[in-house]
MIMIBA-813572 format. One line per field, with one value per residue (C-alpha): residue in one letter; x, y, z; residue number from 1. Coordinates in steps of 0.2 Angstrom, whole numbers, plus 2048, in hexadecimal, padded with zeros to 3 digits. Layout:
<atoms>
senu <- A, ...
u <- X, ...
v <- Y, ...
w <- Z, ...
fiti <- NUM, ...
</atoms>
This chain:
<atoms>
senu <- M, K, V, D, L, L, V, K, N, A, A, N, L, V, T, C, S, W, R, S, D, K, P, K, V, Q, E, Q, M, E, N, V, G, L, V, E, N, G, A, V, A, V, S, G, G, K, I, L, A, V, G, K, T, K, E, I, E, S, S, V, E, I, T, L, G, T, E, V, I, D, A, S, G, K, T, V, L, P, G, L, V, D, P, H, T, H, L, V, F, G, G, S, R, E, N, E, L, E, L, K, L, K, G, M, S, Y, L, D, I, L, E, Q, G, G, G, I, L, N, T, V, R, A, T, R, M, A, S, E, E, G, L, V, N, L, G, L, K, Y, A, D, Q, M, L, F, Q, G, T, T, T, A, E, A, K, S, G, Y, G, L, S, T, E, D, E, I, K, Q, L, R, A, I, R, E, I, N, E, R, H, A, I, E, L, V, P, T, F, L, G, A, H, A, I, P, E, E, Y, K, G, M, E, E, D, F, V, N, L, V, I, N, E, M, L, P, Q, V, K, K, M, G, L, A, E, F, C, D, V, F, C, E, K, G, V, F, S, V, S, Q, S, E, R, I, L, R, A, A, K, E, M, G, F, K, L, K, I, H, A, D, E, I, S, T, L, G, C, T, E, L, A, A, E, L, G, A, H, T, A, D, H, L, L, V, T, S, G, C, A, I, G, K, M, A, R, N, Q, V, I, A, V, L, L, P, G, T, A, F, N, L, G, G, K, T, Y, A, P, A, R, E, M, I, K, A, G, V, P, V, A, L, A, T, D, F, N, P, G, S, C, P, T, N, N, L, Q, V, I, M, T, I, A, C, I, Y, L, K, M, T, P, S, E, V, I, N, A, V, T, I, N, A, A, H, A, V, G, H, A, D, R, V, G, S, L, D, V, G, K, Q, A, D, I, V, I, F, D, A, P, N, Y, T, Y, L, P, Y, R, F, G, T, N, L, V, E, V, V, I, K, K, G, K, I, V, R, G, R, G, C, Y, D, K, N, N
u <- 5C8, 5B9, 5A9, 597, 58E, 593, 588, 590, 58E, 583, 580, 580, 588, 584, 590, 58C, 59D, 5A3, 5B3, 5AE, 5A5, 59A, 58B, 58D, 589, 588, 591, 596, 583, 586, 593, 58A, 59A, 594, 59D, 597, 597, 59A, 59B, 59A, 5A1, 59B, 5A2, 59B, 58D, 599, 59F, 5B0, 5B3, 5AB, 5B0, 5B0, 5A9, 5B9, 5C4, 5BA, 5B8, 5CB, 5CE, 5C2, 5BF, 5AF, 5AA, 59C, 594, 594, 584, 586, 57A, 57B, 575, 577, 56C, 568, 56C, 573, 573, 576, 567, 55C, 55B, 54A, 54F, 53E, 52F, 521, 521, 517, 505, 4F3, 4E5, 4E5, 4DE, 4D8, 4C8, 4D3, 4D6, 4C4, 4C6, 4D6, 4CD, 4C0, 4CD, 4D0, 4E3, 4EE, 4ED, 4DA, 4D8, 4E3, 4DA, 4C9, 4D1, 4D6, 4E7, 4F4, 4E8, 4DD, 4EC, 4F0, 4E0, 4E2, 4F4, 4EF, 4E1, 4ED, 4F7, 50A, 508, 4FC, 508, 516, 50C, 506, 518, 51F, 513, 519, 52B, 529, 522, 531, 53E, 535, 537, 54A, 54A, 556, 558, 54B, 549, 539, 530, 524, 518, 507, 506, 508, 508, 517, 50F, 50A, 51A, 524, 518, 51C, 52E, 52E, 524, 532, 53F, 536, 534, 546, 54B, 53F, 541, 54F, 54C, 557, 54E, 555, 549, 544, 53A, 52D, 522, 520, 516, 506, 4FD, 4F2, 4DF, 4E0, 4ED, 4E4, 4E6, 4F4, 502, 510, 50B, 50D, 51E, 523, 51D, 528, 537, 535, 52D, 52D, 53F, 547, 53E, 541, 554, 554, 54D, 558, 54A, 54F, 55F, 557, 54A, 53F, 532, 524, 528, 519, 50B, 4FE, 509, 519, 521, 533, 536, 52D, 537, 547, 543, 540, 54E, 55B, 555, 557, 568, 56D, 567, 572, 565, 569, 55D, 551, 543, 534, 537, 52F, 522, 514, 519, 52A, 52D, 540, 540, 54E, 558, 555, 55C, 56C, 56E, 56C, 577, 568, 56D, 55F, 551, 542, 535, 53B, 52E, 52E, 53F, 548, 558, 560, 55B, 563, 573, 573, 570, 57E, 58A, 585, 584, 572, 56B, 55B, 550, 543, 532, 52B, 51E, 515, 513, 50E, 501, 4FA, 4F8, 504, 50C, 51B, 529, 53A, 546, 552, 55C, 560, 565, 571, 578, 57B, 584, 576, 577, 567, 55E, 54D, 540, 52F, 527, 51D, 50E, 4FB, 4F6, 500, 50B, 505, 513, 522, 529, 53A, 539, 52A, 532, 541, 536, 52D, 53E, 543, 533, 52F, 53F, 549, 556, 560, 560, 571, 56D, 55D, 567, 574, 565, 55D, 56E, 57D, 576, 566, 572, 57B, 569, 566, 578, 57D, 587, 596, 58E, 580, 57C, 58A, 592, 5A3, 5AF, 5AC, 59A, 58B, 586, 575, 572, 563, 562, 556, 54F, 555, 562, 56A, 567, 55E, 551, 54B, 543, 53D, 533, 528, 51A, 522, 52C, 53C, 544, 549, 555, 558, 567, 569, 579, 57E, 56E, 562, 551, 547, 54B, 543, 549, 55A, 567, 56E, 579, 58B, 588
v <- 2C9, 2CC, 2CF, 2C9, 2D3, 2E0, 2E6, 2F6, 305, 2FB, 305, 2F4, 2E5, 2D7, 2C9, 2BD, 2B7, 2A8, 29E, 28E, 27E, 280, 28C, 29C, 29B, 2A7, 2B7, 2B2, 2B5, 2C7, 2C9, 2CC, 2D0, 2E1, 2EB, 2FD, 304, 2F2, 2E9, 2D7, 2D2, 2C2, 2B7, 2A7, 2A7, 2A7, 2B5, 2BC, 2CA, 2D2, 2E2, 2F5, 2FC, 306, 2F7, 2EB, 2F7, 2F9, 2E6, 2DF, 2E2, 2E9, 2E7, 2ED, 2DC, 2DF, 2E1, 2EF, 2F2, 302, 2FD, 30E, 310, 2FE, 2EF, 2DF, 2CE, 2BC, 2B4, 2AE, 29C, 294, 284, 27D, 27E, 273, 27B, 26E, 26A, 269, 275, 281, 282, 294, 28C, 287, 299, 29B, 28A, 291, 2A1, 297, 28E, 27E, 279, 272, 260, 262, 266, 258, 24B, 250, 24C, 25E, 266, 25C, 24E, 25B, 260, 24D, 24B, 25A, 255, 243, 249, 256, 251, 252, 260, 269, 268, 26F, 27D, 282, 280, 28B, 299, 298, 297, 2A7, 2AF, 2A9, 2AF, 2C0, 2C2, 2BE, 2AB, 2A3, 292, 288, 277, 26E, 260, 252, 24C, 24F, 23F, 232, 224, 21E, 224, 235, 239, 235, 240, 24E, 24C, 24A, 25B, 263, 25C, 264, 275, 275, 271, 27E, 28D, 298, 294, 286, 278, 26C, 25D, 254, 244, 246, 237, 236, 246, 23F, 22E, 22D, 22A, 218, 213, 21A, 20C, 205, 211, 204, 1FE, 20F, 211, 201, 207, 217, 20D, 1FE, 206, 219, 21C, 20F, 215, 227, 223, 219, 227, 234, 23F, 246, 24B, 24B, 241, 249, 243, 24C, 246, 24C, 246, 23E, 23D, 233, 22E, 22F, 21D, 21D, 22C, 224, 214, 21F, 22A, 21C, 213, 223, 226, 215, 218, 228, 236, 245, 247, 254, 253, 25D, 25E, 265, 270, 26C, 25F, 25B, 249, 247, 24A, 257, 24C, 23F, 24B, 24D, 23B, 237, 245, 24D, 25C, 266, 266, 271, 27B, 278, 283, 279, 271, 26F, 277, 265, 263, 273, 26E, 25E, 267, 273, 265, 25C, 26B, 267, 277, 27E, 283, 28F, 292, 2A1, 2A4, 294, 299, 2AB, 2A4, 297, 2A5, 29D, 2A5, 29A, 29C, 293, 298, 2A0, 2AA, 29B, 291, 29E, 2A0, 28E, 28D, 285, 28A, 293, 295, 29C, 296, 299, 288, 28D, 281, 282, 281, 286, 293, 299, 2A5, 2A3, 2B4, 2B3, 2C6, 2C4, 2B6, 2C2, 2CE, 2C1, 2BA, 2CB, 2CF, 2BE, 2B4, 2C4, 2C1, 2D0, 2D5, 2CF, 2BE, 2BD, 2C1, 2B3, 2A7, 2AA, 2A9, 2A0, 296, 291, 28C, 280, 27A, 274, 26D, 27A, 286, 282, 28C, 297, 2A1, 2AE, 2BA, 2B2, 2B0, 2A0, 29D, 29E, 2B0, 2B0, 2C2, 2CC, 2DF, 2E7, 2F8, 2FC, 308, 2FB, 2E9, 2ED, 2F5, 2E4, 2DD, 2EF, 2F2, 2E3, 2DD, 2E6, 2DD, 2E7, 2DC, 2E6, 2DA, 2C7, 2BF, 2AC, 2A4, 2B5, 2B8, 2C5, 2BB, 2CA, 2DC, 2ED, 2FF, 2FF, 2FA, 300, 2F6, 2FD, 30B
w <- 1EA, 1DF, 1E8, 1E2, 1EF, 1FC, 20A, 211, 21D, 229, 239, 243, 23B, 247, 242, 251, 24D, 257, 254, 25D, 258, 268, 26A, 275, 288, 297, 294, 282, 27D, 281, 273, 262, 258, 255, 247, 245, 233, 22D, 21D, 217, 206, 1FD, 1F0, 1E9, 1F6, 204, 210, 209, 216, 225, 22E, 22D, 21C, 219, 21C, 211, 203, 202, 203, 1F6, 1E3, 1DF, 1CC, 1C1, 1C5, 1D8, 1E1, 1ED, 1FB, 206, 217, 21F, 22E, 22E, 239, 230, 238, 232, 22B, 23A, 23E, 245, 24D, 251, 245, 23F, 22E, 224, 229, 223, 228, 237, 248, 24B, 253, 262, 267, 26E, 277, 27F, 284, 28C, 297, 28E, 290, 282, 288, 28B, 279, 274, 27E, 275, 264, 260, 260, 258, 253, 24A, 23F, 23D, 235, 229, 225, 221, 215, 20C, 1FD, 1FD, 1F0, 1FB, 20A, 1FF, 1F9, 20A, 211, 203, 208, 21A, 215, 20B, 21B, 225, 218, 217, 22A, 229, 22C, 220, 228, 232, 239, 233, 23C, 237, 244, 23D, 233, 241, 234, 22A, 21A, 220, 22A, 21A, 210, 21C, 21B, 208, 208, 213, 207, 1F8, 200, 204, 1F2, 1EB, 1F8, 1FC, 20F, 215, 21F, 22B, 22C, 23C, 23E, 24C, 249, 25C, 25D, 264, 265, 256, 259, 251, 25E, 26E, 27B, 271, 274, 275, 264, 25D, 265, 25D, 24C, 24E, 252, 247, 237, 237, 23C, 231, 221, 225, 227, 217, 20D, 215, 21A, 22B, 234, 245, 24F, 25C, 269, 272, 284, 28E, 29A, 28F, 280, 281, 291, 296, 293, 282, 27D, 282, 278, 268, 26A, 26E, 25E, 254, 25B, 256, 244, 243, 247, 251, 260, 265, 272, 277, 28A, 29A, 291, 29C, 2A9, 2B1, 2AD, 2AB, 298, 299, 2A3, 296, 289, 293, 295, 283, 27D, 274, 268, 26F, 27C, 278, 281, 293, 29C, 2AC, 2AC, 2BD, 2C3, 2C3, 2B1, 2AC, 2B4, 2AA, 29A, 29E, 2A2, 292, 287, 282, 279, 280, 272, 27A, 273, 27C, 26E, 273, 285, 280, 274, 280, 28D, 299, 2A8, 2A8, 29D, 29B, 2A8, 29B, 2A8, 2B3, 2A3, 29D, 2AE, 2AF, 29F, 294, 282, 27E, 26D, 268, 25C, 256, 258, 249, 249, 246, 258, 266, 25D, 24C, 249, 23E, 242, 24C, 24E, 259, 263, 266, 26F, 279, 27E, 285, 28E, 295, 295, 29B, 28E, 288, 276, 274, 27B, 270, 260, 263, 267, 256, 24C, 252, 260, 255, 247, 254, 259, 247, 245, 237, 241, 235, 227, 22E, 23D, 23D, 231, 230, 222, 218, 21E, 213, 20F, 218, 21D, 222, 222, 22E, 22E, 23F, 245, 251, 256, 267, 25C, 256, 265, 26A, 25A, 25C, 250, 241, 234, 233, 225, 215, 20D, 20E, 207, 206, 200, 1F9, 1EE, 1F2, 1F5, 1FC, 1FC, 1FA, 1F7, 200, 1F4, 1E3, 1D8, 1D6, 1E2
fiti <- 1, 2, 3, 4, 5, 6, 7, 8, 9, 10, 11, 12, 13, 14, 15, 16, 17, 18, 19, 20, 21, 22, 23, 24, 25, 26, 27, 28, 29, 30, 31, 32, 33, 34, 35, 36, 37, 38, 39, 40, 41, 42, 43, 44, 45, 46, 47, 48, 49, 50, 51, 52, 53, 54, 55, 56, 57, 58, 59, 60, 61, 62, 63, 64, 65, 66, 67, 68, 69, 70, 71, 72, 73, 74, 75, 76, 77, 78, 79, 80, 81, 82, 83, 84, 85, 86, 87, 88, 89, 90, 91, 92, 93, 94, 95, 96, 97, 98, 99, 100, 101, 102, 103, 104, 105, 106, 107, 108, 109, 110, 111, 112, 113, 114, 115, 116, 117, 118, 119, 120, 121, 122, 123, 124, 125, 126, 127, 128, 129, 130, 131, 132, 133, 134, 135, 136, 137, 138, 139, 140, 141, 142, 143, 144, 145, 146, 147, 148, 149, 150, 151, 152, 153, 154, 155, 156, 157, 158, 159, 160, 161, 162, 163, 164, 165, 166, 167, 168, 169, 170, 171, 172, 173, 174, 175, 176, 177, 178, 179, 180, 181, 182, 183, 184, 185, 186, 187, 188, 189, 190, 191, 192, 193, 194, 195, 196, 197, 198, 199, 200, 201, 202, 203, 204, 205, 206, 207, 208, 209, 210, 211, 212, 213, 214, 215, 216, 217, 218, 219, 220, 221, 222, 223, 224, 225, 226, 227, 228, 229, 230, 231, 232, 233, 234, 235, 236, 237, 238, 239, 240, 241, 242, 243, 244, 245, 246, 247, 248, 249, 250, 251, 252, 253, 254, 255, 256, 257, 258, 259, 260, 261, 262, 263, 264, 265, 266, 267, 268, 269, 270, 271, 272, 273, 274, 275, 276, 277, 278, 279, 280, 281, 282, 283, 284, 285, 286, 287, 288, 289, 290, 291, 292, 293, 294, 295, 296, 297, 298, 299, 300, 301, 302, 303, 304, 305, 306, 307, 308, 309, 310, 311, 312, 313, 314, 315, 316, 317, 318, 319, 320, 321, 322, 323, 324, 325, 326, 327, 328, 329, 330, 331, 332, 333, 334, 335, 336, 337, 338, 339, 340, 341, 342, 343, 344, 345, 346, 347, 348, 349, 350, 351, 352, 353, 354, 355, 356, 357, 358, 359, 360, 361, 362, 363, 364, 365, 366, 367, 368, 369, 370, 371, 372, 373, 374, 375, 376, 377, 378, 379, 380, 381, 382, 383, 384, 385, 386, 387, 388, 389, 390, 391, 392, 393, 394, 395, 396, 397, 398, 399, 400, 401, 402, 403, 404, 405, 406, 407, 408, 409, 410, 411, 412, 413, 414, 415, 416, 417, 418, 419, 420, 421, 422, 423, 424, 425, 426, 427
</atoms>
């Protein structure tokens, strides 16, 4: 078996291997598939073999054309997967930091025309090319920090034309950049200013005009709704999500971030793929998520950035059997970070998740959260060769050494897309 690329001698090869079509739950999340002194062999952009270095070297053919990376003293993981981002948007909202420090809440800022509506104005003014260029910059940052696959939402257009503009920008970034993007339509992200007092008319616009056009153009895999007090009610969210499901979209929902309205129960009832945020979700809702295997996508960076004291009850969810994934929620307001390494640390400290649980939550479970676990999220034979080499002696070092980008090499589909100093050809 001829090899294009060989990563060998990894102190910790963390495969996150999982021979199942379902995400990891409960004690399964403690198993990271660790191989010490491990190696990964790649051919044709896919993983050919995984195991101990000595065994892999003796079972594959290394030629003059084989790229060999010596990962001695390093930790090797599957490419990280970020299952909740708002990657494409116009402008920024650093001015809101001072408002939050003065005591204004997220919903207070939104009610005064700031927050999401501020970004909507900037996104509507931006050209598609401008959105693409800014998105490419953010995608570079994510890739350099170890993220090789990410979900990307619309939701800052809030008109048919501008939502499509955002989704077209996401598609172009996906075509031009090494990072792999999974598009989500989030037309129901907020009520636009021109529809204030006419909320039902906007819901009808989303259902009758936006969704059909997005579907016809093939611009999104998922449909999402921000179900929250002052945004979209449970009944409005249900109408939108049922219509989306009938059109063939997979479902996501922003649920129980600020208020407990029954949004998580709705996710379970509709068979949503994920429910996201879940800071104030109830024990009853957690049980329903577990029974229906709705993936909880937790976004602790948002609570951290907003200075909140309430975090999603991750321990209760894991105990109940809810599949848990982690994401950045990268956006210009409530969480302007696109670094999953930072989120891993916050999850350990504030969600009380173990390093092993966190690793699985940003790899195999996150891959399930975007519906692509058949090809990314673990180092298993036959999957895409999405591999990240970290300057870390073991995987528990990753959340411990917070605030430092520990990535040395990023490999996407068997190609080195970012690397420095730790590999030698034909070594």
